[in-house]
MARBA-3410 file (N, C-alpha, C, O; in Angstrom, 1 decimal):
213
7.6,-2.0,2.7,6.2,-3.0,2.9,5.8,-2.8,4.4,6.4,-3.5,5.3 ~ 4.8,-2.1,4.7,4.4,-2.1,6.1,3.7,-3.2,6.5,2.9,-3.7,5.6 ~ 3.8,-3.9,7.9,3.1,-5.1,8.0,1.8,-4.8,8.0,1.0,-5.7,7.6 ~ 1.4,-3.8,8.3,-0.3,-3.7,8.3,-0.8,-3.8,7.1,-1.9,-4.2,7.1 ~ 0.0,-3.4,5.8,-0.6,-3.3,4.6,-0.4,-4.8,4.3,-1.3,-5.3,3.6
0.5,-5.8,4.5,0.6,-7.0,4.3,-0.5,-7.9,4.8,-0.9,-9.0,4.4 ~ -0.9,-7.2,6.0,-2.1,-8.0,6.8,-3.2,-7.6,5.9,-4.0,-8.5,5.6 ~ -3.4,-6.4,5.5,-4.6,-6.0,4.8,-4.7,-7.0,3.3,-5.7,-7.6,3.1 ~ -3.9,-6.9,2.7,-3.7,-7.8,1.3,-4.0,-9.3,1.8,-4.8,-9.9,1.1 ~ -3.5,-9.8,3.0,-3.8,-11.1,3.2,-5.4,-11.2,3.3,-6.0,-12.1,2.8
-5.9,-10.3,4.1,-7.4,-10.3,4.4,-8.1,-10.4,2.9,-8.8,-11.3,2.6 ~ -7.8,-9.3,2.0,-8.4,-9.5,0.6,-8.0,-10.8,0.0,-9.0,-11.4,-0.5 ~ -7.0,-11.4,-0.2,-6.6,-12.7,-0.7,-7.6,-13.7,-0.1,-8.3,-14.4,-0.9 ~ -7.8,-13.7,1.3,-8.6,-14.8,1.9,-10.2,-14.7,1.9,-10.9,-15.6,2.3 ~ -10.7,-13.3,1.6,-12.1,-13.3,1.8,-12.7,-12.7,0.6,-14.0,-12.6,0.5
-11.8,-12.1,-0.6,-12.4,-11.7,-1.8,-12.3,-12.7,-3.1,-11.3,-13.5,-3.2 ~ -13.1,-12.7,-3.9,-12.9,-13.4,-5.1,-11.9,-12.9,-6.1,-12.3,-12.3,-7.1 ~ -10.6,-12.9,-5.9,-9.7,-12.2,-6.8,-9.3,-13.1,-7.9,-8.8,-14.2,-7.8 ~ -9.5,-12.4,-9.0,-9.1,-13.2,-10.3,-7.5,-13.1,-10.7,-6.8,-12.1,-10.3 ~ -7.1,-14.0,-11.5,-5.9,-14.0,-12.0,-5.8,-13.2,-13.3,-6.9,-13.0,-13.9
-4.6,-12.7,-14.0,-3.4,-12.6,-12.9,-3.4,-11.7,-12.1,-4.0,-10.7,-12.3 ~ -2.6,-11.9,-10.8,-2.5,-10.7,-9.9,-1.1,-10.0,-10.4,0.0,-10.5,-10.8 ~ -1.5,-8.7,-10.4,-0.4,-7.8,-10.8,-0.2,-6.8,-9.7,-1.2,-6.0,-9.5 ~ 1.0,-6.7,-9.2,1.5,-5.7,-8.5,2.3,-4.5,-9.0,3.3,-4.7,-9.7 ~ 1.8,-3.3,-8.7,2.5,-2.0,-9.5,3.2,-1.5,-8.2,2.5,-1.3,-7.2
4.5,-1.4,-8.2,5.2,-0.9,-7.0,5.7,-1.8,-6.3,5.9,-1.6,-5.1 ~ 6.2,-3.1,-7.1,6.7,-4.2,-6.4,8.1,-4.3,-5.8,8.4,-5.1,-4.9 ~ 8.9,-3.3,-6.2,10.4,-3.1,-5.9,10.4,-3.4,-4.4,9.6,-2.9,-3.6 ~ 11.3,-4.2,-4.0,11.5,-4.4,-2.5,12.8,-3.6,-2.1,13.8,-4.2,-2.3 ~ 12.7,-2.3,-1.6,13.6,-1.5,-1.3,14.7,-1.9,-0.3,14.4,-2.8,0.4
15.9,-1.4,-0.3,16.9,-1.9,0.6,16.4,-1.9,2.2,16.1,-0.9,2.8 ~ 16.6,-3.2,2.7,16.2,-3.5,4.0,14.9,-4.2,4.1,14.5,-4.8,5.1 ~ 14.2,-4.2,3.0,12.8,-4.9,3.0,12.9,-6.1,2.0,11.8,-6.7,1.7 ~ 14.0,-6.5,1.5,14.1,-7.7,0.6,13.2,-8.8,1.3,13.3,-8.9,2.6 ~ 12.5,-9.5,0.6,11.9,-10.7,1.3,10.7,-10.3,2.1,9.6,-11.0,2.0
10.8,-9.3,3.0,9.8,-9.1,4.0,8.6,-8.3,3.2,7.4,-8.2,3.7 ~ 9.0,-7.7,2.1,8.1,-6.8,1.4,7.3,-7.7,0.1,6.6,-7.1,-0.7 ~ 7.5,-9.1,0.2,7.0,-10.0,-0.9,5.7,-10.3,-0.6,5.5,-11.0,0.4 ~ 4.6,-10.0,-1.6,3.1,-10.3,-1.5,3.0,-11.7,-2.1,1.9,-12.3,-1.8 ~ 3.8,-12.2,-2.9,3.5,-13.4,-3.6,3.1,-14.6,-2.8,2.2,-15.4,-3.2
3.6,-14.8,-1.6,3.3,-16.0,-0.8,1.8,-15.9,-0.2,1.3,-16.8,0.5 ~ 1.0,-14.6,-0.4,-0.2,-14.4,0.0,-1.2,-15.1,-1.3,-2.4,-15.2,-1.1 ~ -0.7,-15.5,-2.4,-1.3,-15.9,-3.5,-0.9,-17.3,-4.0,-0.7,-17.5,-5.2 ~ -0.7,-18.3,-3.1,-0.3,-19.5,-3.5,-0.9,-20.1,-4.9,-2.1,-20.1,-5.0 ~ -0.3,-20.4,-5.7,-0.7,-21.2,-6.9,-1.4,-20.3,-7.9,-1.9,-20.9,-8.9
-1.2,-18.9,-7.8,-2.0,-18.0,-8.6,-0.7,-17.2,-9.4,0.3,-17.0,-8.9 ~ -1.1,-16.9,-10.8,-0.1,-16.2,-11.6,-0.1,-14.9,-10.9,-1.1,-14.2,-10.7 ~ 1.4,-14.5,-10.7,1.7,-13.2,-10.0,2.7,-12.4,-10.7,3.8,-13.0,-11.0 ~ 2.4,-11.3,-11.1,3.4,-10.4,-11.6,3.9,-9.3,-10.8,3.0,-8.6,-10.3 ~ 5.0,-8.9,-10.6,5.6,-7.7,-9.9,6.1,-6.8,-10.8,7.1,-7.1,-11.5
5.6,-5.5,-11.0,6.3,-4.7,-11.8,6.5,-3.4,-11.0,5.9,-3.2,-9.9 ~ 7.5,-2.5,-11.6,7.8,-1.3,-11.1,8.7,-0.4,-12.1,9.3,-0.9,-13.0 ~ 8.9,0.9,-11.8,9.6,1.6,-12.7,11.1,1.3,-12.8,11.7,1.7,-13.8 ~ 11.7,0.7,-11.8,12.9,0.3,-11.6,13.3,-1.1,-11.5,12.6,-1.8,-10.9 ~ 14.3,-1.6,-12.0,14.8,-2.9,-11.7,15.1,-3.2,-10.3,15.4,-2.3,-9.5
15.0,-4.4,-9.8,15.5,-4.7,-8.6,14.6,-5.8,-7.9,13.6,-6.2,-8.4 ~ 15.1,-6.4,-6.7,14.2,-7.4,-6.0,12.7,-7.4,-6.2,12.1,-6.3,-6.0 ~ 12.1,-8.3,-6.4,10.6,-8.3,-6.5,10.0,-7.8,-7.8,8.8,-7.8,-8.0 ~ 11.0,-7.3,-8.9,10.4,-6.8,-10.1,10.6,-7.6,-11.3,11.6,-7.8,-11.8 ~ 9.3,-8.2,-11.7,9.4,-8.8,-13.0,9.3,-8.1,-14.3,9.9,-8.6,-15.3
8.8,-7.1,-14.3,8.5,-6.4,-15.6,8.9,-4.8,-15.2,8.6,-4.5,-14.1 ~ 9.4,-3.9,-16.0,9.5,-2.5,-15.8,8.2,-1.9,-16.8,8.0,-2.0,-18.0 ~ 7.3,-1.4,-15.9,6.1,-0.7,-16.2,6.0,0.5,-15.6,6.5,0.6,-14.5 ~ 5.3,1.7,-16.2,5.0,2.9,-15.9,3.5,3.0,-15.6,2.7,2.9,-16.5 ~ 3.1,3.3,-14.5,1.5,3.4,-14.2,1.0,4.6,-15.1,-0.2,4.7,-15.4
1.9,5.6,-15.5,1.0,6.6,-16.3,0.8,6.1,-17.7,-0.1,6.7,-18.4 ~ 1.5,5.0,-18.2,1.2,4.5,-19.5,1.6,2.9,-19.5,2.6,2.4,-20.0 ~ 0.6,2.2,-19.0,0.9,0.7,-18.7,0.9,0.0,-20.0,0.0,0.1,-20.9 ~ 2.0,-0.8,-20.1,2.3,-1.3,-21.5,1.8,-2.8,-21.4,2.5,-3.8,-21.6 ~ 0.3,-2.8,-21.1,-0.5,-4.1,-21.1,-1.7,-3.9,-21.9,-2.2,-2.7,-21.9
-2.1,-4.7,-22.5,-3.4,-4.8,-23.2,-4.5,-4.5,-22.1,-4.4,-4.8,-20.9 ~ -5.7,-3.9,-22.7,-6.8,-3.6,-22.0,-7.5,-4.9,-21.4,-7.4,-6.0,-22.0 ~ -8.1,-4.8,-20.4,-8.9,-6.0,-19.8,-8.0,-7.2,-19.7,-8.5,-8.4,-19.8 ~ -6.6,-7.0,-19.4,-5.8,-8.1,-19.3,-5.2,-8.6,-17.7,-4.6,-9.6,-17.6 ~ -5.6,-7.8,-16.7,-5.2,-8.1,-15.5,-6.5,-8.4,-14.4,-7.3,-7.5,-14.2
-6.4,-9.6,-13.9,-7.5,-9.9,-12.9,-7.6,-9.1,-11.7,-8.6,-8.6,-11.4 ~ -6.4,-9.0,-10.9,-6.5,-8.2,-9.7,-5.3,-7.3,-9.8,-4.2,-7.7,-10.1 ~ -5.4,-6.0,-9.5,-4.4,-5.0,-9.5,-4.1,-4.7,-8.0,-4.9,-4.3,-7.2 ~ -2.9,-4.8,-7.7,-2.3,-4.4,-6.2,-1.5,-3.1,-6.5,-0.6,-3.0,-7.4 ~ -1.9,-2.2,-5.8,-1.1,-0.8,-5.7,-0.9,-0.4,-4.3,-1.8,0.3,-3.8
0.1,-0.9,-3.7,0.1,-0.8,-2.3,1.3,0.3,-1.7,2.5,0.1,-1.8 ~ 0.7,1.2,-1.2,1.6,2.4,-0.7,2.4,2.7,-1.8,3.7,2.6,-1.7 ~ 1.8,3.1,-2.9,2.9,3.5,-4.3,2.2,4.8,-4.8,2.8,5.6,-5.4 ~ 0.9,4.9,-4.5,0.2,6.3,-5.3,0.8,7.6,-4.7,0.6,8.6,-5.4 ~ 1.4,7.7,-3.6,2.0,8.8,-3.0,3.3,9.1,-3.7,3.9,10.1,-3.5
3.5,8.1,-4.4,5.0,8.4,-5.3,4.7,8.6,-6.9,5.5,8.8,-7.8 ~ 3.4,8.5,-7.1,3.1,8.5,-8.6,2.7,10.1,-9.0,1.7,10.6,-8.5 ~ 3.3,10.7,-9.8,3.2,12.1,-10.3,1.7,12.5,-10.5,1.2,13.4,-9.8 ~ 1.0,11.8,-11.4,-0.1,11.9,-11.9,-1.1,10.8,-11.4,-1.5,10.0,-12.2 ~ -1.7,10.7,-10.2,-2.4,9.5,-9.7,-3.8,9.3,-10.3,-4.3,8.2,-10.4
-4.6,10.3,-10.6,-5.9,10.3,-11.6,-5.5,9.6,-12.7,-6.1,8.5,-13.0 ~ -4.4,10.0,-13.5,-4.1,9.2,-14.9,-3.7,7.8,-14.6,-4.0,6.9,-15.4 ~ -2.9,7.6,-13.5,-2.7,6.2,-13.2,-3.7,5.4,-12.9,-3.6,4.2,-13.1 ~ -5.0,5.8,-12.2,-6.1,5.0,-11.9,-6.8,4.8,-13.3,-7.5,3.8,-13.5 ~ -6.7,5.9,-14.2,-7.5,5.6,-15.4,-6.8,4.3,-16.2,-7.5,3.6,-16.8
-5.5,4.1,-16.0,-4.9,3.1,-16.7,-4.9,1.9,-15.9,-4.7,0.8,-16.5 ~ -5.1,1.9,-14.7,-5.4,0.7,-13.7,-6.6,0.3,-14.3,-6.7,-0.9,-14.6 ~ -7.6,1.2,-14.5,-9.1,0.6,-14.8,-9.0,-0.1,-16.2,-9.4,-1.2,-16.5 ~ -8.3,0.7,-17.1,-8.1,0.1,-18.3,-7.7,-1.4,-18.5,-8.4,-2.1,-19.3 ~ -6.6,-1.8,-17.7,-6.0,-2.9,-17.8,-6.7,-4.0,-17.0,-6.3,-5.1,-17.1
-7.6,-3.5,-16.1,-8.3,-4.5,-15.4,-9.5,-5.1,-16.0,-10.3,-4.3,-16.5 ~ -9.6,-6.6,-16.1,-10.7,-7.3,-16.5,-12.1,-6.8,-16.2,-12.2,-6.0,-15.2 ~ -12.9,-7.2,-16.9,-14.4,-6.5,-16.7,-14.9,-6.8,-15.3,-15.5,-6.0,-14.6 ~ -14.6,-8.1,-14.8,-15.2,-8.3,-13.4,-13.8,-8.4,-12.5,-13.8,-9.2,-11.5 ~ -12.9,-7.7,-12.9,-11.5,-7.5,-11.8,-11.7,-6.7,-10.8,-12.7,-6.1,-10.6
-10.6,-6.7,-10.1,-10.6,-6.0,-8.8,-9.3,-5.1,-8.5,-8.2,-5.6,-8.5 ~ -9.3,-3.7,-8.2,-8.1,-3.1,-8.1,-8.0,-2.7,-6.5,-8.9,-2.0,-6.0 ~ -7.1,-3.1,-6.0,-6.8,-2.6,-4.3,-5.7,-1.8,-4.4,-4.6,-2.1,-4.9 ~ -6.0,-0.8,-3.7,-5.0,0.4,-3.3,-4.8,0.8,-1.9,-5.7,0.7,-1.0 ~ -3.7,1.2,-1.7,-3.4,1.8,-0.3,-2.4,2.7,-0.3,-1.6,2.7,-1.2
-2.4,3.8,0.8,-1.6,4.9,0.8,-1.5,5.3,2.2,-2.4,5.1,3.0 ~ -0.2,5.9,2.5,0.0,6.6,3.8,-0.8,8.0,3.8,-1.1,8.6,2.8 ~ -1.1,8.4,5.1,-1.6,9.8,5.2,-0.8,10.4,6.3,-0.1,11.4,6.0 ~ -0.7,9.9,7.5,0.2,10.4,8.5,1.5,9.7,8.4,1.8,8.7,9.0 ~ 2.4,10.4,7.5,3.8,9.6,7.4,4.6,10.9,7.1,4.2,11.9,6.4
5.8,10.8,7.5,7.1,11.7,7.0,7.3,11.6,5.4,6.9,10.6,4.8 ~ 8.0,12.4,4.9,8.3,12.5,3.4,9.3,11.3,3.3,10.3,11.4,3.9 ~ 9.0,10.4,2.6,9.8,9.4,2.3,10.0,9.0,0.6,9.1,8.4,-0.1 ~ 11.2,9.5,0.0,11.4,9.6,-1.4,11.9,8.2,-1.8,12.9,7.7,-1.4 ~ 10.9,7.6,-2.7,11.3,6.3,-3.5,11.0,6.4,-4.9,10.1,5.6,-5.2
11.5,7.2,-5.8,12.4,8.1,-5.5,11.8,9.6,-5.2,12.6,10.4,-4.7 ~ 10.4,9.9,-5.4,10.0,11.0,-5.0,8.6,10.7,-4.2,8.1,9.6,-4.2 ~ 8.2,11.7,-3.4,6.9,11.6,-2.6,6.1,12.8,-2.9,6.4,13.8,-2.4 ~ 5.1,12.7,-3.5,4.2,13.7,-4.1,3.0,14.1,-3.3,2.6,15.2,-3.2 ~ 2.4,12.9,-2.7,0.7,13.3,-2.2,0.5,12.7,-0.9,1.3,11.8,-0.5
-0.4,13.1,-0.3,-1.2,12.4,0.9,-2.6,12.3,0.5,-3.1,13.2,-0.2 ~ -3.2,11.4,0.8,-4.6,11.0,0.2,-5.6,10.9,1.4,-5.2,10.3,2.4 ~ -6.8,11.3,1.5,-7.9,11.3,2.4,-8.6,10.0,1.9,-8.4,9.5,0.8 ~ -9.6,9.5,2.8,-10.5,8.5,2.2,-11.4,9.2,1.1,-11.6,8.5,0.1 ~ -11.9,10.4,1.1,-12.7,11.0,0.1,-11.8,11.1,-1.2,-12.3,11.0,-2.3
-10.6,11.2,-1.0,-9.6,11.4,-2.1,-9.6,10.0,-2.9,-9.6,9.8,-4.1 ~ -9.5,9.1,-2.1,-9.6,7.8,-2.8,-10.9,7.4,-3.3,-10.8,6.6,-4.2 ~ -12.0,7.7,-2.9,-13.1,7.5,-3.4,-13.2,8.2,-4.8,-13.9,7.6,-5.7 ~ -12.6,9.5,-5.1,-12.7,10.2,-6.2,-11.7,9.3,-7.5,-12.0,9.2,-8.6 ~ -10.5,8.8,-6.7,-9.8,8.1,-7.6,-10.4,6.9,-8.1,-10.0,6.5,-9.2
-11.3,6.1,-7.4,-12.0,5.0,-7.8,-13.2,5.2,-8.3,-14.1,4.3,-8.1 ~ -13.5,6.5,-8.9,-14.9,6.6,-9.4,-14.9,5.8,-10.8,-16.0,5.1,-11.0 ~ -14.2,5.7,-11.6,-14.4,4.8,-13.0,-14.8,3.6,-12.5,-15.5,3.0,-13.3 ~ -14.5,2.9,-11.4,-14.9,1.6,-11.2,-16.7,1.6,-10.9,-17.4,2.5,-10.6 ~ -17.0,0.5,-11.2,-18.5,0.3,-11.1,-19.0,0.5,-9.5,-20.1,1.0,-9.1
-18.1,0.0,-8.7,-18.1,-0.1,-7.5,-17.0,0.0,-6.5,-15.9,-0.4,-6.9 ~ -17.1,0.5,-5.5,-15.9,0.9,-4.5,-16.0,0.5,-3.1,-17.1,0.3,-2.6 ~ -14.9,0.2,-2.4,-15.1,0.3,-0.9,-13.7,1.1,-0.4,-12.5,0.7,-0.7 ~ -14.0,2.1,0.3,-12.9,2.8,0.9,-13.0,2.9,2.3,-14.1,3.1,2.7 ~ -11.9,2.9,3.1,-12.0,3.1,4.6,-10.4,3.5,5.0,-9.5,3.8,4.3
-10.2,3.3,6.2,-9.0,4.1,6.8,-8.5,3.3,8.0,-9.2,2.4,8.5 ~ -7.5,3.5,8.5,-6.7,2.9,9.8,-6.3,4.0,10.7,-5.6,4.9,10.3 ~ -6.7,3.8,12.0,-6.3,4.8,12.9,-7.3,5.9,13.2,-8.5,5.6,13.2 ~ -7.0,7.1,13.4,-7.7,8.0,13.9,-8.7,8.6,12.8,-8.2,9.0,11.8 ~ -10.0,8.6,12.8,-11.0,9.1,11.7,-10.5,10.4,11.2,-10.6,10.6,9.9
-10.1,11.4,12.0,-9.8,12.7,11.5,-8.4,12.8,11.1,-8.0,13.9,10.6 ~ -7.5,11.8,11.2,-6.2,11.9,11.0,-5.7,10.5,10.7,-4.8,10.1,11.5 ~ -6.1,9.7,9.8,-5.7,8.4,9.7,-4.2,8.1,9.5,-3.6,9.2,9.2 ~ -3.6,7.1,9.5,-2.3,6.8,9.4,-2.3,6.0,8.0,-1.2,5.8,7.3 ~ -3.4,5.6,7.6,-3.5,4.7,6.4,-4.9,4.7,5.7,-6.0,4.6,6.4
-4.9,4.9,4.3,-6.2,5.0,3.6,-6.0,3.8,2.7,-5.0,3.5,2.1 ~ -7.2,3.0,2.5,-7.4,1.8,1.6,-8.5,1.9,0.9,-9.5,2.4,1.3 ~ -8.5,1.4,-0.4,-9.7,1.4,-1.3,-9.5,0.1,-2.1,-8.4,-0.4,-2.4 ~ -10.8,-0.4,-2.6,-10.9,-1.5,-3.4,-11.9,-1.0,-4.5,-13.0,-0.5,-4.2 ~ -11.5,-1.1,-5.8,-12.4,-0.7,-6.8,-12.9,-2.1,-7.5,-12.1,-2.9,-7.9
-14.1,-2.3,-7.7,-14.7,-3.5,-8.4,-15.2,-3.1,-9.8,-16.2,-2.5,-9.9 ~ -14.6,-3.5,-10.9,-14.9,-3.2,-12.1,-16.3,-3.8,-12.7,-17.0,-3.3,-13.5 ~ -16.6,-4.9,-12.0,-18.0,-5.3,-12.2,-18.9,-5.2,-11.0,-18.6,-4.4,-10.0 ~ -19.9,-5.9,-10.9,-20.8,-5.7,-9.6,-20.0,-6.4,-8.3,-19.3,-7.4,-8.3 ~ -20.3,-5.5,-7.1,-19.7,-5.8,-6.1,-19.9,-7.2,-5.4,-21.1,-7.6,-5.2
-18.8,-8.0,-5.0,-19.4,-9.1,-4.6,-19.7,-9.2,-3.0,-19.4,-8.2,-2.4 ~ -20.2,-10.2,-2.3,-20.5,-10.0,-1.1,-19.1,-9.9,-0.2,-18.1,-10.5,-0.3 ~ -19.6,-8.9,0.7,-18.4,-8.3,1.4,-18.5,-8.9,2.9,-17.7,-8.6,3.8 ~ -19.4,-9.8,3.1,-19.6,-10.0,4.5,-18.4,-10.6,5.2,-18.1,-10.1,6.3 ~ -17.7,-11.5,4.8,-16.5,-12.1,5.4,-15.3,-10.9,5.4,-14.6,-10.7,6.4
-15.1,-10.2,4.2,-14.3,-9.1,4.2,-14.5,-8.3,5.3,-13.6,-8.1,6.1 ~ -15.7,-7.7,5.5,-16.1,-6.5,6.5,-15.9,-7.1,7.8,-15.4,-6.3,8.7 ~ -16.1,-8.2,8.2,-15.8,-8.9,9.7,-14.2,-8.7,9.9,-13.6,-8.3,10.9 ~ -13.5,-9.2,8.7,-12.1,-9.3,8.9,-11.4,-7.6,8.9,-10.5,-7.2,9.6 ~ -12.0,-6.9,8.1,-11.5,-5.4,8.0,-11.9,-4.7,9.5,-11.1,-3.9,10.0
-13.0,-5.1,10.2,-13.2,-4.6,11.3,-12.2,-5.0,12.4,-11.9,-4.2,13.3 ~ -11.6,-6.1,12.3,-10.6,-6.6,13.4,-9.3,-6.1,12.9,-8.3,-5.9,13.7 ~ -9.2,-5.7,11.6,-7.8,-5.1,11.2,-7.9,-3.7,11.7,-6.8,-3.1,11.9 ~ -8.9,-3.0,11.9,-9.0,-1.5,12.2,-8.7,-1.6,13.8,-8.0,-0.7,14.4 ~ -9.3,-2.6,14.5,-8.8,-2.6,15.8,-7.6,-2.9,16.1,-6.9,-2.3,16.9
-7.0,-4.0,15.3,-5.7,-4.4,15.5,-4.6,-3.4,15.2,-3.5,-3.3,15.9 ~ -4.9,-2.6,14.1,-3.8,-1.6,13.7,-4.3,-0.2,14.0,-4.0,0.7,13.2 ~ -5.0,0.0,15.1,-5.4,1.3,15.4,-4.4,2.3,15.9,-4.6,3.5,16.0 ~ -3.2,1.9,16.2,-2.0,3.0,16.5,-0.8,2.1,16.3,-0.2,1.8,17.3 ~ -0.5,1.5,15.1,0.8,0.6,14.8,1.9,1.4,15.1,2.8,0.9,15.7
2.0,2.7,14.9,3.5,3.4,15.1,3.7,4.1,16.5,4.6,4.8,16.7 ~ 2.8,3.9,17.2,3.0,4.7,18.5,4.2,4.1,19.5,4.8,4.9,20.2 ~ 4.4,2.8,19.4,5.6,2.3,20.1,6.8,2.8,19.4,7.7,3.3,20.0 ~ 6.8,2.5,18.1,7.9,2.8,17.2,8.4,4.3,17.5,9.6,4.5,17.8 ~ 7.5,5.3,17.3,7.7,6.7,17.6,8.3,6.9,19.0,9.4,7.6,19.2
7.7,6.4,20.0,8.3,6.5,21.2,9.7,5.9,21.4,10.7,6.4,22.1 ~ 9.7,4.6,20.8,11.2,4.0,20.7,12.1,4.9,20.1,13.1,5.1,20.8 ~ 11.9,5.6,19.0,12.8,6.4,18.2,13.2,7.6,19.1,14.4,8.0,19.2 ~ 12.2,8.2,19.8,12.4,9.5,20.7,13.4,8.9,21.9,14.4,9.6,22.4 ~ 13.0,7.7,22.2,13.8,7.2,23.6,15.2,7.0,23.1,16.1,7.5,23.7
15.5,6.4,22.0,17.0,6.2,21.6,17.6,7.5,21.3,18.8,7.6,21.5 ~ 16.8,8.6,20.7,17.6,9.8,20.4,17.9,10.6,21.8,19.0,11.2,21.9 ~ 17.0,10.5,22.8,17.4,11.1,24.1,18.5,10.5,24.8,19.3,11.2,25.4 ~ 18.6,9.1,24.5,19.6,8.3,25.2,21.0,8.6,24.5,22.1,8.7,25.2 ~ 20.8,8.8,23.2,22.1,9.1,22.5,22.6,10.4,23.0,23.8,10.5,23.3
21.6,11.5,23.1,21.9,12.8,23.6,22.7,12.8,24.7,23.7,13.4,24.9 ~ 22.0,12.1,25.5,22.4,11.9,27.1,23.9,11.4,27.1,24.7,12.0,27.8 ~ 24.2,10.5,26.6,25.5,9.7,26.3,26.5,10.7,25.7,27.6,10.7,26.1 ~ 26.2,11.4,24.6,27.0,12.4,24.2,27.4,13.5,25.0,28.5,14.0,24.9 ~ 26.3,13.9,25.9,26.6,15.0,26.9,27.4,14.5,28.0,28.4,15.2,28.4
27.2,13.4,28.5,28.2,12.8,29.4,29.5,12.8,29.1,30.4,13.1,29.9 ~ 29.8,12.2,27.7,31.1,12.2,27.1,31.8,13.5,27.1,33.0,13.7,27.4 ~ 30.9,14.5,26.7,31.6,15.9,26.5,32.0,16.4,27.9,33.0,17.0,28.1 ~ 31.1,16.1,28.9,31.2,16.8,30.3,32.6,15.8,30.8,33.5,16.4,31.3 ~ 32.6,14.7,30.6,33.8,13.7,31.3,35.3,14.0,30.6,36.4,14.0,31.2
35.0,14.4,29.3,36.4,14.9,28.5,36.6,16.3,28.9,37.5,16.9,28.4 ~ 36.0,17.0,29.6,36.4,18.4,30.1,37.2,18.5,31.4,38.0,19.3,31.7 ~ 36.8,17.6,31.9,37.4,17.2,33.5,38.8,17.0,33.4,39.4,16.7,34.5
END
């Protein structure tokens, strides 16, 4: 779970009238992210269910987005954070998400665009904002935006409202700040990675030279 996504979900939790139960799809906390990828603390006192295709930390129920074993209109708020790129048939998954979402419920989705292939267990897709707008067409209204460079975003987000769109005044102000705050979240980490690689290469070369003397 990227920190910028947790920050986005926090904004949604604080500024949108999100109904219960909160149901997260793709809640498995992969190795190295146990605890840090937990979104539950952002919804104190609210019913929260984490689901994934596999058992593991953060998973309360095993569910498949292609065929969600939940009654129609049973979920107040659906969270699908950085998961749809791993879903083989995302259009069908959104149809299922729409089905299980309550009449005045909300679906919140995010995905990467500028990122390496990362298989958990498979990595199928990259979405543009326009792509998210298409996925959210079944909903009565939606909000779609991005983080980073407009022509090559690092992140795409979307919010689908199954009923009338609520006031987004507070959300819009917080979202504008989010875009500034996370304009280039990976620049430093990329430079850091390259710096470490160059340092290791230099050290290896030095050991090779010293060993040959």
